[in-house]
C-alpha positions in Angstrom: 0.0 -0.1 0.1 1.4 3.3 -1.1 0.7 6.2 1.4 1.9 9.1 -0.8 3.1 12.6 0.4 0.6 15.4 1.3 0.7 18.8 2.8 -2.5 18.9 5.1 -2.8 14.8 5.6 -0.7 12.1 7.0 -1.2 8.7 5.5 0.4 5.7 7.3 -0.1 2.0 7.6 -0.4 1.1 11.2 -1.2 -2.6 10.2 -1.2 -4.6 7.3 -4.1 -3.5 4.9 -5.1 -0.6 7.3 -4.7 2.8 6.0 -4.6 5.6 8.8 -5.5 9.1 7.3 -4.8 12.0 9.9 -5.9 15.6 9.0 -2.9 17.5 9.9 -3.4 21.2 10.7 -3.5 21.0 14.4 -2.9 24.4 15.0 -6.0 25.4 13.4 -7.9 22.3 14.8 -7.6 20.6 11.3 -9.9 23.1 9.6 -10.5 22.4 5.9 -8.5 24.4 2.9 -8.8 23.9 -0.7 -5.5 22.1 -0.5 -7.2 19.5 2.1 -10.0 19.2 0.0 -7.8 18.3 -3.2 -5.7 16.1 -0.9 -8.7 14.3 0.5 -10.1 13.6 -2.8 -6.8 12.2 -4.2 -6.1 10.0 -1.4 -9.6 8.7 -1.5 -9.4 7.9 -5.0 -5.7 6.2 -4.9 -7.2 4.0 -1.9 -10.1 3.1 -3.8 -7.8 1.8 -6.7 -5.4 0.0 -4.0 -6.5 -3.7 -3.8 -4.3 -4.1 -0.7 -6.2 -1.9 1.4 -8.9 -3.4 3.8 -9.9 -0.6 6.0 -9.3 3.1 6.4 -9.2 5.0 9.4 -9.8 9.0 9.5 -8.7 11.1 12.3 -7.2 14.5 13.2 -4.0 15.4 14.6 -3.8 17.2 18.0 -7.0 18.3 19.9 -9.7 18.5 17.3 -11.1 16.2 14.5 -12.0 18.8 12.1 -13.3 22.5 12.8 -15.0 22.9 9.3 -13.8 25.3 6.7 -10.9 27.7 7.8 -12.4 30.8 8.7 -9.3 32.7 7.2 -10.5 31.5 4.1 -14.3 31.8 4.7 -13.8 35.6 4.7 -13.4 35.7 1.0 -16.5 33.8 0.3 -18.8 36.9 0.0 -16.6 38.2 -2.4 -17.2 35.4 -5.0 -19.9 35.4 -7.8 -22.7 33.0 -7.2 -21.0 30.4 -9.9 -17.7 31.0 -8.1 -19.2 30.0 -4.8 -20.8 27.2 -6.6 -17.7 26.0 -7.8 -16.2 26.4 -4.3 -18.9 24.1 -2.7 -18.5 21.5 -5.5 -14.8 21.4 -4.7 -15.5 20.5 -1.2 -18.2 18.1 -2.0 -16.3 16.1 -4.4 -13.7 15.4 -1.8 -16.3 14.3 0.7 -18.0 12.1 -1.8 -14.7 10.4 -2.6 -14.2 9.6 1.1 -17.8 8.2 1.0 -17.2 6.1 -2.1 -13.9 4.5 -1.0 -15.0 0.9 -1.5 -13.7 -0.6 1.9 -15.1 0.3 5.4 -14.0 3.8 6.7 -13.8 4.3 10.4 -13.9 7.9 11.9 -11.9 8.1 14.9 -13.3 11.3 16.1 -10.8 12.7 18.7 -12.3 16.0 19.3 -14.7 18.8 17.8 -16.4 17.7 14.4 -17.9 21.1 13.6 -19.6 22.2 10.3 -17.8 20.5 7.3 -16.2 18.3 10.0 -19.1 17.2 11.2 -20.2 16.3 7.4 -16.7 14.5 7.0 -17.2 12.3 9.9 -20.8 11.6 8.4 -18.9 9.9 5.4 -17.6 7.2 7.5 -19.4 3.9 7.9 -18.6 3.7 11.6 -17.8 6.4 14.2 -15.8 5.8 17.2 -15.2 8.7 19.6 -13.1 9.8 22.6 -14.8 11.3 25.5 -13.9 14.8 24.0 -15.7 14.0 20.8 -18.3 16.6 20.0 -20.6 17.6 16.9 -22.2 20.7 15.8 -23.5 22.3 12.6 -24.0 25.9 13.5 -24.4 27.4 9.8 -27.7 28.8 10.8 -25.8 31.0 13.4 -23.6 32.5 10.6 -26.5 33.0 8.0 -26.2 29.9 6.2 -27.9 26.5 5.6 -27.2 23.2 7.7 -27.9 21.6 4.6 -24.1 21.2 3.5 -21.8 18.6 2.2 -24.4 15.6 2.5 -25.3 16.4 6.1 -29.0 16.9 5.2 -29.2 13.6 3.6 -27.1 11.5 5.9 -27.8 12.8 9.4 -31.6 12.2 9.3 -31.0 8.5 8.1 -28.6 8.0 10.8 -30.5 9.4 13.8 -33.9 10.4 12.6 -35.5 13.5 11.1 -36.7 15.0 14.4 -33.2 14.6 16.1 -31.5 16.0 13.0 -34.0 18.9 12.8 -32.9 19.7 16.6 -29.2 19.8 15.9 -29.5 21.6 12.5 -32.0 24.3 13.7 -30.4 25.1 17.1 -26.7 24.8 16.1 -26.2 23.3 19.4 -23.3 21.3 20.4 -23.8 17.6 20.7 -21.3 15.9 23.2 -19.8 12.3 23.1 -22.5 10.8 25.5 -25.6 12.2 23.8 -24.0 11.3 20.3 -23.5 7.7 21.5 -27.2 7.7 22.6 -28.6 9.1 19.3 -26.3 6.6 17.3 -24.2 9.1 15.8 -21.3 7.4 17.6 -21.1 3.7 17.5 -19.0 3.6 20.8 -17.2 5.9 23.2 -13.5 4.8 23.8 -11.1 5.6 26.8 -9.6 9.2 26.6 -6.1 7.5 25.1 -7.3 4.6 23.3 -9.2 5.9 20.4 -6.8 4.8 17.6 -6.0 1.4 19.4 -9.9 0.8 19.6 -10.2 1.7 15.9 -7.2 -0.6 15.0 -8.8 -3.5 16.9 -12.0 -3.1 15.0 -10.1 -2.7 11.8 -8.6 -6.1 12.6 -11.8 -7.7 13.3 -13.1 -6.4 9.5 -10.0 -7.2 8.0 -10.2 -10.7 9.0 -13.2 -11.3 6.9 -13.5 -11.9 3.1 -12.5 -8.6 1.4 -15.0 -9.2 -1.4 -17.8 -10.0 1.2 -16.9 -6.7 2.8 -16.9 -4.6 -0.2 -20.1 -5.8 -1.5 -21.9 -5.6 2.1 -20.6 -1.9 2.0 -22.1 -1.5 -1.5 -25.3 -3.1 -0.5 -25.7 -1.1 2.5 -24.9 2.3 0.9 -26.8 1.6 -2.4 -30.0 0.4 -0.4 -30.2 3.7 1.5 -31.1 5.4 -2.0 -33.4 2.5 -2.9 -37.2 3.2 -2.2 -38.1 -0.4 -3.3 -37.8 -3.4 -1.1 -37.9 -5.7 -4.3 -34.9 -3.7 -5.9 -33.0 -4.0 -2.5 -33.4 -7.8 -2.8 -32.3 -7.9 -6.3 -29.0 -6.0 -5.4 -28.3 -8.2 -2.6 -28.9 -11.3 -5.0 -26.5 -10.0 -7.5 -23.9 -9.5 -4.7 -24.3 -13.0 -3.5 -24.3 -14.5 -6.8 -20.9 -12.8 -7.7 -19.2 -13.8 -4.3 -20.2 -17.6 -4.8 -18.0 -17.2 -8.1 -14.8 -16.1 -6.2 -12.2 -18.1 -4.3 -12.7 -16.6 -0.7 -16.3 -18.6 -0.2 -14.8 -22.1 -1.0 -11.9 -21.4 0.9 -14.1 -20.4 3.9 -16.0 -23.6 3.8 -12.9 -25.7 3.5 -11.5 -23.9 6.5 -15.0 -24.5 8.5 -14.6 -28.1 7.8 -11.0 -28.3 8.5 -11.3 -26.4 11.7 -8.9 -23.5 10.7 -9.0 -19.9 10.0 -9.6 -19.2 6.3 -7.0 -17.8 4.3 -8.8 -15.1 2.2 -7.0 -14.0 -0.9 -9.7 -11.3 -1.9 -10.4 -13.1 -5.1 
């Protein structure tokens, strides 16, 4: 797995098949810039093409996960034309959509504040673990903007329900770790110092399974969020299972079960 060089990110391989992406602007609580958007899109697309990657963990350096768009850069936004602002928004949207489209599971290890666009970025992950200092808000209404930003208005109601999403969106209030776990925004709260360790443990549990099965499971879960028909969901699932029975990992798993050993998955 090739990690690459970035200005605003650090990409490492802390365990075989696991890529740890760390937002690396700690002096700005990892606030987003155009460079970060471009690098997030690039690393996400590179990971999507890397067959050695089994799990991606996304976290922030220092005390925060991501404080949203850097306010120093935001000051110039009113100067942009309508089409210029539309292009700026699309630049950010492409980056976050690329993270969500990574074909393997993405775990967000939320180590502090995830605000605004940082909140939306955390929603792109399949699983969110948080330290006790994790907290979330989308305070756009306090600065004259909409909480409908970078996919949050689509993902958040599906994750925690429309009424709870409306509460968070309309008040702009901060949601602490315990409430986030209760709402289902966080899968679990870790200890104060073992967030990455817990994320790596979960990544190991995922990596022990069939790579093809995991990828098609993620595809089914994501695709069926957008399908309104139960029949269409069944059709998608049936195609995935049919494809996987043609791969080597399923017969290997059955053989390993009969031989009372761990399967040796090849991802083929």
